[in-house]
Structure formats: C-alpha cells, structure tokens
C-alpha positions in Angstrom: 83.1 72.8 132.0 83.9 69.1 132.5 80.5 67.0 133.2 81.3 62.9 133.3 79.1 59.9 134.6 78.3 56.9 133.2 75.1 55.3 132.2 73.7 52.1 133.1 71.7 52.7 130.2 72.4 52.8 126.7 69.1 54.4 125.7 68.0 57.4 128.5 64.6 56.5 127.8 65.4 53.9 130.1 66.8 56.2 132.8 63.8 58.2 133.3 60.0 57.1 134.1 57.2 57.4 131.5 57.0 60.5 130.5 59.7 63.1 131.5 60.5 64.7 129.1 64.5 64.1 127.2 64.5 66.0 123.4 63.5 69.3 123.0 62.9 70.5 119.4 61.1 73.3 120.2 64.6 74.9 121.7 66.2 74.9 118.3 66.5 78.8 117.6 66.0 80.0 120.5 69.0 81.4 122.7 71.2 79.2 124.7 70.4 80.8 127.9 66.5 80.1 127.3 66.6 76.9 126.4 69.2 75.9 129.5 65.4 77.8 132.0 63.3 75.4 129.9 65.3 72.1 129.9 65.5 72.7 134.1 62.1 73.3 134.2 61.2 70.0 132.1 63.6 68.2 133.3 65.1 68.6 137.5 67.1 65.2 137.3 69.5 66.6 133.7 71.9 69.5 133.7 71.7 71.9 130.4 75.7 72.4 128.8 76.1 74.8 126.1 78.8 74.3 123.6 80.2 76.5 120.6 79.8 75.4 117.1 83.5 73.8 117.6 83.0 72.1 120.5 83.5 68.5 120.3 80.8 66.9 122.4 82.1 64.7 124.7 82.5 60.6 124.2 81.1 59.5 127.1 77.3 59.2 127.2 75.5 60.6 129.8 71.4 60.5 130.7 72.7 63.2 134.1 73.5 65.7 130.9 71.8 67.7 127.9 74.1 69.6 125.7 73.6 72.6 123.8 74.8 73.6 121.1 75.0 77.2 120.0 75.5 79.0 117.4 78.7 81.1 118.8 82.6 79.3 118.9 81.8 80.1 122.5 79.9 78.9 124.2 77.9 82.8 124.2 74.3 81.8 126.2 73.3 84.6 124.2 73.7 82.7 120.6 71.1 80.1 119.0 70.7 76.5 119.8 71.0 74.6 116.3 70.8 71.0 117.9 67.7 69.8 118.7 68.8 69.2 122.6 68.3 66.1 123.5 69.7 63.6 126.9 72.5 62.0 126.9 
C-alpha cells in the first residue's frame, strides 16, 4: 500500500487540536488488527498502516498516517505490534 503526503508541520502535534491522540504506547504487544481499530477510534484524521518486520518506513513524513510495525515479515494483522505507533 502506498500512502504518501507532504505535511505542513515538522511536528505532527501542530497538525491536531490539543488533546488529540498522536501516540499509542499501550498498543505495543497488541495484535495489528486490534491496534488499527483503536487508532481509528482515537483519531479519525489518521490512517493506520501495517508494515512487516523487514519492511522499511517510508522516508516521507506524513501526519495523516500511523505505521504499525508488526512482528511478521508480511504485515500479518494477527501479528503483534512491536514498535510504539506514532503519527508521522
């Protein structure tokens, strides 16, 4: 999946109103599909994207997405999130 954008702010916190969730440390160790649902419920302005263990994060910064790095080579939604998800 290719989701690309250019954001006006270097810090994604500047793109959202105060109190909007932009980081989910509690999702580390949770299944990818459950983490995706939690993120969509918490912040309707971002798109969660599963990426596998051996996949690289894109070099472009985007405040409209959250990568969920899971412990699977193929971005399996049943695999566990092993990096704290953050907007950007």
